[in-house]
C-alpha positions as CSV (number, residue, x, y, z in Angstrom):
1,M,16.5,86.1,18.6
2,Y,12.8,86.8,17.1
3,S,11.0,89.9,17.8
4,P,7.3,90.6,17.6
5,R,5.9,90.8,14.3
6,L,2.9,93.1,13.9
7,I,0.1,92.9,10.9
8,F,-2.3,95.8,10.3
9,P,-5.1,94.8,8.0
10,S,-8.0,97.1,8.7
11,A,-5.8,100.6,7.9
12,M,-2.3,100.4,6.6
13,F,0.1,102.5,8.9
14,G,1.4,105.8,8.1
15,T,-2.2,106.7,6.8
16,E,-5.3,108.8,7.6
17,L,-8.2,107.4,9.6
18,P,-11.3,109.6,8.7
19,V,-13.7,110.2,11.3
20,S,-16.5,108.2,9.2
21,K,-15.8,105.3,9.9
22,S,-16.2,103.4,13.5
23,R,-12.7,103.9,14.6
24,V,-12.3,100.7,15.9
25,V,-8.7,99.4,14.8
26,G,-7.4,95.9,14.5
27,F,-4.3,94.2,15.0
28,D,-3.6,90.2,14.7
29,V,-0.3,90.1,16.9
30,A,2.1,86.9,16.7
31,S,5.0,86.5,19.3
32,V,7.5,82.7,18.7
33,A,8.1,83.4,22.3
34,G,4.4,83.7,23.1
35,L,3.0,87.7,23.7
36,Q,2.6,88.8,27.2
37,R,1.5,92.8,26.6
38,V,-0.2,95.4,24.0
39,D,0.1,98.8,24.1
40,F,-2.4,100.9,22.5
41,V,-0.5,104.5,22.2
42,Q,-3.0,107.4,21.2
43,D,-1.2,111.0,21.5
44,G,2.1,109.3,23.1
45,K,0.6,107.9,26.1
46,V,-1.3,104.7,26.6
47,A,-4.9,104.0,26.6
48,E,-5.8,101.0,27.0
49,S,-3.5,97.8,27.2
50,R,-3.9,94.0,26.6
51,T,-2.4,91.1,28.6
52,F,-1.9,87.3,27.6
53,D,-1.7,85.4,30.3
54,D,-2.2,81.8,28.4
55,A,1.5,82.4,26.4
56,S,-0.4,82.5,22.9
57,T,1.8,82.9,20.0
58,E,-0.6,84.9,18.4
59,A,-3.9,87.3,18.9
60,R,-6.6,89.1,17.4
61,V,-7.0,92.5,19.0
62,E,-8.9,95.9,18.2
63,F,-9.2,99.3,19.9
64,K,-11.3,101.6,19.7
65,V,-9.7,105.3,19.1
66,G,-10.9,108.1,20.9
67,N,-12.5,111.6,19.5
68,E,-10.0,113.9,19.8
69,A,-6.5,111.8,19.2
70,K,-4.2,113.3,16.5
71,W,-2.6,109.9,16.6
72,C,-2.7,105.8,17.6
73,A,0.6,103.0,17.7
74,L,0.9,99.9,18.9
75,R,3.5,98.7,21.0
76,V,3.7,94.7,21.5
77,E,6.1,93.0,24.8
78,D,6.6,89.3,24.2
79,R,7.7,87.3,27.2
80,A,11.5,86.9,26.4
81,G,10.7,90.9,27.2
82,R,11.2,91.9,23.5
83,K,9.7,95.0,22.5
84,A,8.1,96.0,18.6
85,Y,6.6,98.8,17.6
86,S,4.0,99.9,15.2
87,N,4.3,103.1,13.1
88,P,1.7,105.9,13.1
89,I,-2.1,105.8,12.1
90,W,-3.1,109.5,11.9
91,V,-6.8,110.2,12.9
92,R,-8.5,113.4,10.6
93,H,-10.9,115.2,12.4
């Protein structure tokens, strides 16, 4: 059994995202079982979700970080119901 895997190229997990940047974070996500859903979490609440109806095994997703957000993270679910969670990215105001 394989869980979804995450790759985060635009900012490393655990680092701070300065306000002066574009505030757009991008993730490459993949799962052998096919992607079902990606949730973008800000300060513990789902801010935005993407679903995959075509059973894609790989995708690129981008989200804009809110002006007041203190941290953000990603939750990925595959078609088998397995989930992967990222570490937080801290937002510096």
